[in-house]
Phi, psi and omega in degrees: 000129185212122182058045182058023175238128177276121180242148179290145172283176175296314177294322178300316177303313181297313178300315176303314181294333182272357178064027177281141173295131181307323176292333170299311179295324176296316180298315179296315174301311179307310187295315187289327173297314177302320176294324182293320180293324181297319184277355183285162172295148186304317182297320177294319177299319179298320182292322181296318180296318182296322187263008184304323182290344180236084185297147176292165189299322187292329183260359186299337185280352180216126179240119184285166182299317182300314176303315180296320179295323179291337179266004179294155182256160167067225193300325183298316180292321182287322181300321183293320183294319180293323177300315181296311182296326177287344178082015178286331183275141175280340186296156182228102184282354186272358184289148186234039176303141176283317178220155178296142176281164176306308183303317176304317182287320182295319179297317180304307178292336178284349180271347184287152177293342177284345177257127174280111188283152169289143175273151179281126178270176180297124184094346185288326187302316178295319181299310182283336171292319173303316181291325179299310179298321184292330180250014189302326181291346182268343180292144177266066187151160180280130181283130180300154178297146175295345178280336168279078196304310187289316182291326178288319180296324179294323176296324180287323180298322178290326180288324177297320176296316180295325183286327172302313184292326173298320176299313183296318182290347180257012173070029174285140184299147184298320183294328175293316180297318178294326177286323180290322183259357181065046181231165175265169179296328178291325177295321175305308184304313182298313175300320178298314181297310183299314182292326176292321179297307180296326178286325173300318181292318182298322176305310176294322172296317180296320179294322184295319187257014177051051176267152193280351190277005193292325175292320180288329177291314185295328175288324177295322178299314177296319180297323177293317187302310182272340188067042186223160172291167185302321187290345184256007183298322179292314182290320189285350173283351181277134185300135179079005178276295180078164193287324183286318176288331178291322178295314182301316182293320183298317185287339179272003174101356182261103190256356185204173176299313181304324176300311180302323185283340193241334191296156174303126187300327182297324179289326179293317181295320175298319180288336177265010171069037174073014176274092190297317186294320178294320175303314180295321173303317181293316180296321174297319182292331179273357175088023174291138187294318182240082181285349186298140180253015175299134179069012182262123175276148180281132176276153175283122185232126175281115181254155185223176176214155179254002181269078178243167183288323188280111176073010175306127179087004178266120187296140176088344184273176181215097184255126184229151172220161180296157183300163181115341181285171176306322180286354178272002184290155185273001181295120184260008184275052177259165185307326183281000183255005176255163174108000000 
């Protein structure tokens, strides 16, 4: 407010430009700040807690929901303290994670009003409560007490939505995702598109507020965009590759764009199952000087897939099985291959 005129803050301008619901922006900023404080040294965190009532000049333009709650008076603040001391809250403020995990970021954007959450079906509450305890150190925010039934179930619904996104980014087959979550391909597409947009917004907000999670957010956004694990990001970014072909190329020893430009053409052709025109198009797109596959014989290549029942959708793992499964079809019309 200046000269009796209300003006938008810098953050307000950014939120408006991104077409974000202000409550979504508040949730994202609150979560990212929580992650920053959690990964800080104990002395730094303690000092931040002491100075919370007096925001720094750079942060004065935006006060998060958690800061407002922390500044509350009387019974609300006391009840929060009692809840933590009594062990009702699942959150763990003692965690020292350096940067947010993909699941933590997927859960964060799933908590926003701009993401339509999956609802909990019969039997889901127990499943996702166990998952919540298992991954509690990854969440960007304090987990509500189980006694706060509405808030806790909303948290679990966001976790279910975030887990769907995590499965997609872990190369779980689309058919398996639709069966596991009771959704259609269009529902997956909608969740993926919304998550990509919200993560892009989170990256810009993190940069605006000088928060440390920007690189992790960018990587999570790329994984959602391409539907791949971290090791395939470089390959999947090549036009016409897609996540299934990227996996087959990777398992054939071609792990980057540079490898595509230099690798033996017979190995590339073998990984792409003898499809010469497709191979030539991909090599043209990656900038190989002589992309022609004329007179190139297909090399024997063992292909694998990560979309298996054992460990499917678990971030960071690498599960593979021999060819012939559903994930081994050459159909590239998966969500990550459009756009």
